[in-house]
C-alpha positions in Angstrom: 31.0 -23.2 -24.1 29.8 -20.3 -21.8 26.2 -19.3 -22.2 25.4 -15.7 -21.7 22.3 -14.7 -19.8 19.9 -12.5 -21.7 19.1 -9.3 -19.8 15.4 -8.9 -19.3 14.0 -5.4 -19.6 12.8 -4.0 -16.2 9.2 -3.6 -17.5 9.1 -7.2 -18.6 10.8 -8.5 -15.5 8.1 -6.7 -13.4 5.3 -8.4 -15.5 6.8 -11.8 -14.8 7.4 -11.2 -11.1 4.9 -12.6 -8.5 4.7 -12.0 -4.8 5.4 -14.9 -2.4 4.2 -15.8 1.0 1.8 -18.2 2.8 -1.7 -18.6 1.7 -4.0 -16.1 3.6 -6.6 -18.7 4.6 -8.6 -16.3 6.7 -9.0 -14.0 3.7 -9.8 -17.0 1.5 -12.6 -17.9 3.9 -13.9 -14.3 3.9 -13.9 -14.3 0.1 -15.8 -17.5 -0.1 -18.5 -16.2 2.3 -18.9 -12.8 0.6 -20.2 -12.5 -2.9 -21.3 -16.1 -3.4 -23.8 -16.4 -0.5 -25.2 -12.9 -1.2 -26.0 -14.0 -4.8 -27.3 -17.3 -3.7 -29.8 -15.7 -1.3 -31.0 -13.3 -4.0 -31.4 -16.1 -6.6 -33.5 -18.2 -4.1 -35.7 -15.2 -3.3 -36.2 -14.4 -7.0 -34.5 -11.0 -6.8 -31.4 -11.8 -8.8 -30.5 -8.3 -9.8 -30.3 -7.3 -6.2 -27.8 -10.0 -5.5 -25.7 -9.0 -8.5 -25.3 -5.5 -7.2 -24.5 -6.6 -3.7 -22.1 -9.2 -5.0 -20.3 -6.5 -7.0 -19.9 -4.4 -3.9 -18.5 -7.4 -2.0 -16.1 -8.2 -4.9 -14.7 -4.7 -5.3 -14.3 -4.4 -1.5 -12.5 -7.8 -1.4 -9.9 -6.5 -3.8 -8.8 -4.1 -1.1 -8.8 -6.7 1.7 -5.2 -6.9 2.9 -3.5 -8.2 6.1 -3.6 -5.8 9.0 -5.7 -4.8 12.0 -9.5 -4.5 12.1 -9.2 -0.8 12.9 -7.3 -0.2 9.6 -9.7 -2.5 7.7 -12.6 -0.2 8.6 -10.8 2.7 6.7 -9.2 0.6 4.0 -12.4 -1.2 3.0 -15.0 1.3 4.2 -13.8 4.5 2.5 -13.5 3.0 -1.0 -16.9 1.3 -0.5 -18.5 4.7 0.2 -16.8 6.1 -2.9 -18.0 3.2 -4.9 -21.6 3.7 -3.8 -21.3 7.4 -4.7 -19.9 6.5 -8.1 -22.7 4.0 -8.7 -25.3 6.6 -7.8 -23.8 9.3 -10.1 -23.2 6.9 -12.9 -26.7 5.5 -12.7 -28.5 8.8 -13.0 -26.0 10.2 -15.5 -26.5 7.2 -17.7 -30.3 7.4 -17.5 -30.7 11.2 -18.0 -27.9 12.4 -20.2 -26.7 11.8 -23.7 -23.4 10.3 -24.8 -21.5 13.6 -25.0 -22.7 14.9 -21.6 -22.1 11.5 -20.0 -18.6 11.4 -21.4 -17.9 14.9 -19.9 -19.3 14.0 -16.5 -17.3 10.8 -16.2 -14.2 12.6 -17.5 -14.6 15.1 -14.7 -14.9 12.3 -12.2 -11.7 10.9 -13.6 -9.9 14.2 -13.0 -11.1 14.3 -9.4 -10.5 10.7 -8.6 -7.0 10.8 -10.1 -5.9 13.9 -8.2 -7.3 12.6 -4.9 -5.4 9.3 -5.4 -2.1 11.1 -4.8 -3.0 11.4 -1.1 -2.3 7.7 -0.4 -3.3 4.1 -0.8 -6.8 4.5 0.8 -7.5 7.5 -1.4 -6.3 5.7 -4.4 -8.6 2.8 -3.7 -11.5 5.1 -3.2 -10.7 6.9 -6.5 -10.6 3.6 -8.3 -13.9 2.3 -6.9 -15.5 5.7 -7.7 -14.7 5.4 -11.4 -15.3 1.7 -11.8 -18.7 1.9 -10.0 -19.7 5.0 -12.0 -19.0 3.2 -15.3 -21.0 0.1 -14.1 -23.8 2.3 -13.0 -24.0 4.1 -16.3 -23.6 1.0 -18.5 -25.1 -2.1 -16.7 -28.8 -2.5 -17.5 -30.4 -3.0 -14.1 -34.1 -2.4 -13.1 -33.4 -0.7 -9.7 -33.1 3.1 -9.4 -29.8 4.6 -8.6 -30.3 5.1 -4.9 -31.3 1.5 -4.5 -28.2 0.3 -6.4 -26.0 2.5 -4.1 -27.6 1.0 -1.0 -27.2 -2.6 -2.3 -23.6 -1.9 -3.2 -23.0 -0.6 0.4 -24.8 -3.7 1.7 -22.5 -6.1 -0.1 -19.4 -4.1 1.0 -20.7 -3.9 4.5 -21.2 -7.7 4.6 -17.5 -8.3 3.7 -16.4 -5.7 6.3 -18.6 -7.4 8.9 -16.8 -10.7 8.1 -13.5 -8.9 8.3 -14.3 -7.6 11.8 -16.0 -10.8 13.1 -13.6 -13.6 11.9 -10.1 -14.2 13.2 -7.4 -12.8 10.9 -4.3 -14.8 11.9 -3.7 -18.5 12.4 -2.6 -18.1 16.0 -4.8 -16.2 18.4 -4.2 -15.6 22.1 -6.1 -13.3 24.4 -8.4 -10.9 22.8 -8.6 -12.0 19.2 -9.9 -8.6 18.1 -6.3 -7.4 18.2 -4.6 -10.3 16.4 -3.6 -8.1 13.5 -2.0 -5.6 15.8 -0.1 -8.3 17.7 1.2 -9.8 14.5 2.3 -6.4 13.2 4.1 -5.4 16.4 5.7 -8.8 16.7 7.0 -8.3 13.2 8.8 -5.2 14.3 10.8 -7.0 16.9 11.6 -9.8 14.4 12.9 -7.2 12.0 15.1 -5.6 14.7 16.6 -9.0 15.4 17.3 -9.6 11.7 19.0 -6.2 11.4 21.2 -6.9 14.4 22.3 -10.2 12.9 23.0 -8.6 9.5 25.0 -5.7 11.1 28.4 -5.5 9.5 27.4 -7.6 6.5 26.2 -7.0 3.0 22.6 -7.7 3.9 22.4 -4.8 6.5 20.8 -2.3 4.1 18.1 -4.6 3.0 17.3 -5.5 6.6 17.1 -1.8 7.6 14.6 -1.3 4.8 12.6 -4.3 6.1 12.6 -2.8 9.6 11.2 0.5 8.2 8.4 -1.5 6.4 7.6 -3.4 9.6 7.4 -0.2 11.6 5.2 1.5 9.0 2.9 -1.6 9.0 2.7 -1.7 12.8 2.1 2.1 13.1 -0.8 1.8 10.5 -2.2 -1.2 12.3 -2.4 0.6 15.6 -3.4 4.0 14.2 -6.7 3.2 12.5 -9.9 5.2 12.9 -11.4 5.2 16.4 -14.4 6.8 18.2 -12.3 7.8 21.2 -9.0 9.7 21.0 -7.0 7.1 23.0 -6.9 3.3 23.2 -9.9 2.2 25.3 -9.0 -1.3 26.4 -6.1 -2.7 28.4 -5.1 -5.1 25.6 -4.8 -2.3 23.1 -2.9 0.0 25.5 -0.5 -2.9 26.1 0.1 -3.2 22.4 0.7 0.6 22.1 3.3 0.3 24.9 5.0 -2.6 23.2 5.2 -0.7 19.9 6.6 2.4 21.6 9.2 0.2 23.3 10.4 -1.0 19.9 11.4 2.5 18.7 14.6 2.9 20.9 15.5 -0.6 20.0 15.1 0.1 16.3 17.2 3.3 16.7 20.0 1.4 18.4 19.9 -1.4 15.8 20.1 1.2 13.0 23.1 2.8 14.6 24.9 -0.6 14.9 24.2 -1.3 11.3 25.6 2.1 10.3 28.8 1.4 12.3 29.5 -1.4 9.8 30.8 -3.9 12.4 29.4 -7.2 13.4 27.9 -7.4 16.8 27.6 -10.3 19.2 25.0 -12.9 18.2 23.5 -12.5 21.7 22.3 -9.0 20.8 19.5 -10.4 18.7 18.2 -12.8 21.3 16.4 -10.1 23.3 14.3 -8.7 20.4 13.4 -12.3 19.5 12.0 -13.1 22.9 10.1 -9.8 22.9 8.5 -10.8 19.5 7.4 -14.1 21.1 6.0 -12.3 24.1 4.0 -9.9 21.9 2.4 -12.8 19.9 1.7 -15.1 22.7 1.1 -12.8 25.6 3.6 -14.7 27.7 6.0 -12.9 30.0 9.3 -11.9 28.4 11.4 -13.6 31.0 15.1 -12.6 31.6 16.5 -10.7 28.5 20.2 -11.2 27.7 22.3 -8.1 27.9 24.1 -7.3 24.6 26.7 -5.2 26.5 28.3 -5.2 29.9 26.1 -3.0 32.1 27.6 0.0 33.9 30.8 0.1 31.8 32.0 2.4 29.1 33.7 -0.3 27.0 32.8 -3.3 25.1 34.7 -6.3 23.8 34.7 -4.7 20.3 36.3 -1.5 21.6 34.9 0.7 18.8 34.0 4.3 19.5 30.9 4.0 17.2 29.8 0.5 18.2 30.1 0.9 22.0 27.6 3.7 22.3 25.1 1.9 20.1 25.5 -1.3 22.1 24.9 0.6 25.3 21.8 2.2 23.7 20.6 -1.3 22.8 21.1 -2.5 26.3 19.2 0.5 27.7 16.4 0.0 25.2 16.1 -3.7 26.2 15.7 -2.6 29.9 13.1 0.0 28.8 11.2 -2.6 26.8 11.2 -5.1 29.7 9.7 -2.4 31.9 7.2 -1.3 29.3 6.1 -5.0 28.7 5.5 -5.4 32.5 3.8 -2.0 32.9 1.7 -2.6 29.7 0.3 0.9 29.3 0.8 3.4 26.6 -0.9 5.5 24.0 1.6 7.4 21.9 2.2 6.1 18.4 4.8 8.8 17.5 3.1 10.0 14.4 1.9 13.4 13.1 -1.5 13.8 11.5 -1.6 15.3 8.0 -3.5 18.6 8.1 -6.3 19.4 5.7 -4.0 22.1 4.2 -1.4 19.5 3.4 -3.9 17.1 1.9 -5.2 19.8 -0.4 -1.7 20.7 -1.3 -1.0 17.1 -2.3 -4.1 17.0 -4.5 -3.2 20.2 -6.2 0.5 19.5 -6.4 2.5 18.1 -9.2 1.7 14.5 -8.3 -2.1 15.1 -8.1 -2.1 17.2 -11.3 -0.1 14.6 -13.3 -2.1 11.6 -12.2 -5.5 13.4 -12.3 -4.9 14.5 -15.9 -3.7 11.1 -17.0 -6.7 9.3 -15.4 -9.2 11.8 -16.8 -7.8 11.4 -20.3 -7.7 7.6 -20.2 -11.1 7.3 -18.5 -12.7 9.9 -20.7 -11.3 8.5 -23.9 -12.4 5.0 -23.0 -15.9 6.2 -22.2 -16.0 8.1 -25.6 -14.9 5.1 -27.5 -17.3 2.8 -25.7 -20.2 5.1 -26.3 -19.4 5.4 -30.0 -19.2 1.6 -30.3 -22.4 1.2 -28.3 -24.5 3.6 -30.4 -23.1 2.0 -33.5 -24.7 -1.2 -32.3 -21.4 -3.0 -31.7 -23.1 -4.8 -28.8 -26.4 -5.5 -30.6 -29.3 -5.3 -28.2 -27.3 -5.9 -25.0 -25.4 -2.8 -23.9 -22.6 -3.6 -21.6 -20.1 -1.0 -22.7 -18.9 -0.4 -19.1 -16.2 -3.0 -19.3 -14.0 -0.8 -21.5 -13.8 2.2 -19.2 -13.7 0.0 -16.1 -10.7 -1.8 -17.5 -9.0 1.5 -18.3 -9.3 2.5 -14.7 -7.4 -0.5 -13.5 -4.8 -0.1 -16.2 -4.1 3.5 -15.4 -3.8 2.7 -11.6 0.0 2.9 -10.8 -0.5 1.0 -7.5 -0.6 -2.2 -9.6 2.7 -1.8 -11.3 4.3 0.0 -14.2 2.2 0.8 -17.2 3.6 -1.8 -19.6 3.4 -4.5 -17.0 -0.2 -3.6 -16.2 -1.2 -3.7 -19.8 0.5 -7.1 -20.5 -0.9 -8.7 -17.3 -4.4 -7.3 -17.9 -4.5 -8.5 -21.5 -3.2 -12.0 -20.6 -5.4 -12.3 -17.5 -8.6 -11.3 -19.4 -7.9 -13.8 -22.2 -7.2 -16.5 -19.7 -10.3 -15.7 -17.6 -12.6 -15.4 -20.6 -11.4 -18.7 -22.1 -11.8 -20.5 -18.8 -15.2 -19.1 -18.3 -16.3 -20.0 -21.8 -15.3 -23.6 -21.1 -17.0 -23.7 -17.7 -20.2 -22.2 -19.1 -20.6 -25.2 -21.4 -20.8 -27.7 -18.5 -22.1 -25.8 -15.5 -25.8 -25.8 -14.6 -27.6 -22.5 -14.6 -27.8 -20.6 -12.4 -26.5 -22.8 -9.6 -23.1 -23.4 -11.3 -22.5 -19.8 -11.8 -23.3 -19.0 -8.2 -20.8 -21.6 -7.1 -18.3 -20.1 -9.5 -18.8 -16.7 -7.9 -18.1 -18.1 -4.5 -15.0 -20.0 -5.7 -13.7 -16.9 -7.5 -14.2 -14.8 -4.4 -12.2 -17.2 -2.4 -9.3 -17.1 -5.0 -9.0 -13.3 -5.1 -6.8 -13.0 -1.9 -4.4 -15.5 -3.4 -4.6 -14.1 -6.9 -3.6 -10.6 -5.7 0.0 -11.8 -5.8 0.1 -11.2 -9.5 -2.0 -8.8 -11.6 -2.6 -11.2 -14.4 -3.9 -13.9 -12.0 -6.1 -11.3 -10.2 -7.5 -10.2 -13.6 -8.3 -13.7 -14.6 -10.2 -14.5 -11.4 -12.1 -11.2 -11.5 -13.0 -11.8 -15.1 -14.5 -15.1 -14.3 -16.4 -13.6 -11.3 -17.8 -10.7 -13.3 -18.8 -12.9 -16.3 -20.6 -15.2 -13.8 -22.5 -12.3 -12.4 -23.4 -11.0 -15.8 -24.7 -14.4 -16.8 -26.7 -14.8 -13.6 -28.1 -11.3 -14.1 -29.6 -12.4 -17.5 -27.1 -11.0 -20.0 -25.9 -13.4 -22.7 -22.4 -14.8 -22.6 -20.0 -12.0 -23.5 -16.6 -13.6 -23.0 -15.2 -12.8 -26.4 -16.5 -9.2 -26.3 -14.6 -8.7 -23.0 -11.4 -9.7 -24.7 -11.9 -7.2 -27.5 -12.8 -4.4 -25.0 -9.8 -5.2 -22.9 -7.5 -4.9 -25.8 -9.1 -1.6 -26.8 -8.6 -0.3 -23.2 -4.9 -1.5 -23.3 -4.4 0.5 -26.6 -6.0 3.6 -25.2 -4.0 3.6 -21.9 -0.7 2.9 -23.7 -1.4 5.7 -26.1 -2.5 8.2 -23.5 0.1 7.1 -21.0 2.9 8.2 -23.4 1.3 11.4 -24.6 3.0 14.6 -23.3 0.6 16.0 -20.6 0.3 19.3 -18.7 2.8 19.6 -15.9 6.1 17.9 -15.4 6.6 14.2 -16.1 7.7 12.2 -13.1 5.7 14.5 -10.8 4.9 11.7 -8.3 8.5 10.7 -7.9 9.7 14.3 -7.6 7.0 15.3 -5.1 7.7 12.3 -2.9 11.5 12.9 -3.1 11.0 16.5 -2.1 8.9 15.5 0.9 11.5 12.9 1.9 14.3 15.5 1.7 12.3 17.9 3.8 11.6 15.2 6.4 15.3 14.3 6.5 16.3 17.9 6.9 13.9 18.4 9.8 15.1 15.2 11.5 18.8 16.2 11.1 18.2 19.7 12.4 16.4 18.3 15.5 19.1 15.8 16.3 21.9 18.3 16.0 20.1 21.1 17.9 20.6 21.8 21.6 18.4 19.9 24.0 17.5 17.0 21.7 18.2 14.5 24.5 15.4 16.0 26.4 12.9 15.4 23.6 13.4 11.8 22.5 9.7 11.4 21.8 9.8 14.3 19.3 12.9 12.8 17.8 11.2 9.4 17.3 8.3 11.1 15.6 10.6 12.9 13.2 12.6 9.7 12.6 9.5 7.7 11.7 8.3 10.5 9.4 11.7 10.6 7.6 11.9 6.8 7.1 8.3 6.6 6.0 8.7 9.4 3.5 11.9 7.7 2.2 10.1 4.4 1.8 7.3 6.0 -0.2 9.8 7.8 -2.4 11.8 4.6 -3.0 8.6 2.8 -4.0 7.7 5.5 -6.5 11.2 5.5 -7.9 11.3 1.7 -8.3 7.9 1.8 -10.0 9.0 4.5 -12.4 12.3 2.7 -13.2 10.3 -0.3 -14.4 8.4 1.7 -17.0 9.2 1.7 -20.7 12.2 3.8 -21.5 10.1 6.7 -22.9 8.6 7.1 -19.4 11.5 5.8 -17.2 13.9 8.6 -18.5 11.9 11.2 -16.6 13.0 9.8 -13.3 16.6 9.2 -14.1 19.0 10.0 -11.3 16.3 9.9 -8.6 17.4 6.5 -7.3 20.8 8.0 -6.4 19.2 10.8 -4.6 17.1 8.4 -2.6 20.1 6.3 -1.7 22.0 9.4 -0.5 19.0 10.4 1.6 18.8 6.9 3.1 22.5 7.1 4.1 21.9 10.6 5.5 19.0 9.5 7.7 20.9 6.4 8.9 23.8 8.7 9.8 21.5 11.1 11.6 20.2 8.1 13.7 23.7 7.1 14.5 24.4 10.7 15.6 21.4 10.7 17.9 22.6 7.6 19.6 26.1 9.0 19.9 24.9 12.3 21.4 22.8 10.4 23.9 25.8 8.5 25.1 28.6 11.0 25.0 27.1 14.4 24.3 29.4 15.0 21.3 29.9 13.6 17.8 33.1 12.0 16.6 34.9 13.2 13.5 33.5 10.2 11.6 29.9 11.4 12.2 30.5 15.1 11.3 32.6 14.3 8.2 30.0 11.9 7.0 27.1 14.4 7.4 29.1 17.1 5.6 29.9 14.7 2.8 26.3 13.5 2.4 24.9 17.0 2.4 27.2 18.0 -0.3 26.5 14.9 -2.3 22.8 15.4 -1.9 22.9 19.0 -3.2 24.9 17.9 -6.3 22.6 15.0 -7.1 19.5 17.2 -6.8 20.9 19.8 -9.0 21.9 17.2 -11.6 18.4 15.7 -11.5 16.7 19.1 -11.9 15.0 19.1 -8.5 14.6 22.2 -6.5 16.7 22.5 -3.5 15.3 21.5 -0.1 15.0 24.2 2.6 18.1 23.1 4.5 18.9 25.0 7.7 22.4 26.1 8.6 23.7 23.4 10.8 26.8 23.4 13.0 28.3 19.9 12.5 
């Protein structure tokens, strides 16, 4: 008898899905050395409350600790830490000098600001989250220190973890100057992704490998483009990495064109990028690179009018890479900075308005409920109402998954963490056992980030340990009740009709991706594009990055409950059409470089995709992109 498989709803499938990968042992070591030792020193010196605040700063900073370069870590960890210190300062003074109604209004206003700013990007989103969480903790956690001291201690804890991030190695294999181990790993990943795409060309896995190449390029670009005191790379090692990254761009372009052609290429074509990846990671010479096509000829064994130009482009790109690796000097990252005007436009746009209003409603409602329960003596003589709004902040944060998935995982993780802590509290000595528990939990956070429920469970144990060391009574069961209340508030507010158009984030990112694709296409088909390959690569990177951001937002929206997912229906087809259009544009660029003219396959494909894109946008209710008249 045949058994039928039950279809799991997308929102439930997302809740059950966990990330995979090797254990980040370096991040585990940093987590173990962060909050636990700070708390231990404070307990030994008899200033426990100081250690609790510093450990909170280290813990919240550790949640943002991700693989990457040290330069990026300064921004990724430092900006949210500054926002958290500001939130702690505001919350501390607001909680001490205002009543319940005024406090609720102040924190609701912070929620509106933090939510709108979060639309800018991941770092801004992390800063908005820490601003709100720290403001709730500052307003609700009973601590003897004044607000400015709390803010400095919070920064001290965050700074300690950032110092560990900068001082300790970040990858298992380190050659040369270990300060750039994150950059080397990122750039090496680009060459590996190029090799995988070449192997997949002509097969069903080609599209997925092209998406993986975009992700690798985005990661490497971010790793090299972190904040710096000087405008350009200041060391020979860093300039060499910049040159190696720039050399990957023509290779990626040629590999994309080969994948677009839809024909398999010789296996030897992937060997060159593989050797380049090894050379990046080890610092060893590249050695002779195998040529994927016959040099100096206009034909290949495949004999295809679309494959042959791409193979020749791959051959030329390998020669350029070999020269760049030997020369080892470069600075251009082929990216354009976002202007202050564009950042303000994002904050005030549909995505910023939608998310800002939703965060403000959720955070404000949770503060109001927490204040009502607090003044009704729900907590007895120990006010720790901050857990309810702090939980709501994490629940309303879309970076952590769809709404229903976040609620399920948060509830399950809190129950698991509270039950585990209640059992451990019965056997651990005080306060030594709880200090050790903080250190162990800090070490587990980098591993637990693979699943929101696991991360919630670990953070719950860590926070409850800090609360116990700080002198508050055990509050495990109250945390469960408060978490369930926060889940109910966020689910209710998340499904209320709000000002503005639903799906604003998806629509805003799709519009930006369409505009980037339009500019890229216009540049490739315009006269003189062969003389400005650098500008073309900048536009190509921008188009693919915007597409990746749009696709991520669409996938997230599609995994929501049906009442929310319906607002983004049809957008996945638009993104797929845009991806095919940008791939075709890349193939056109390679073809024009080689022959100076397009084949009928290229022109017909562009015309077809532009028409399909216009139809799909009209069906989905999106405004038309400002497409230029193009002679194709």
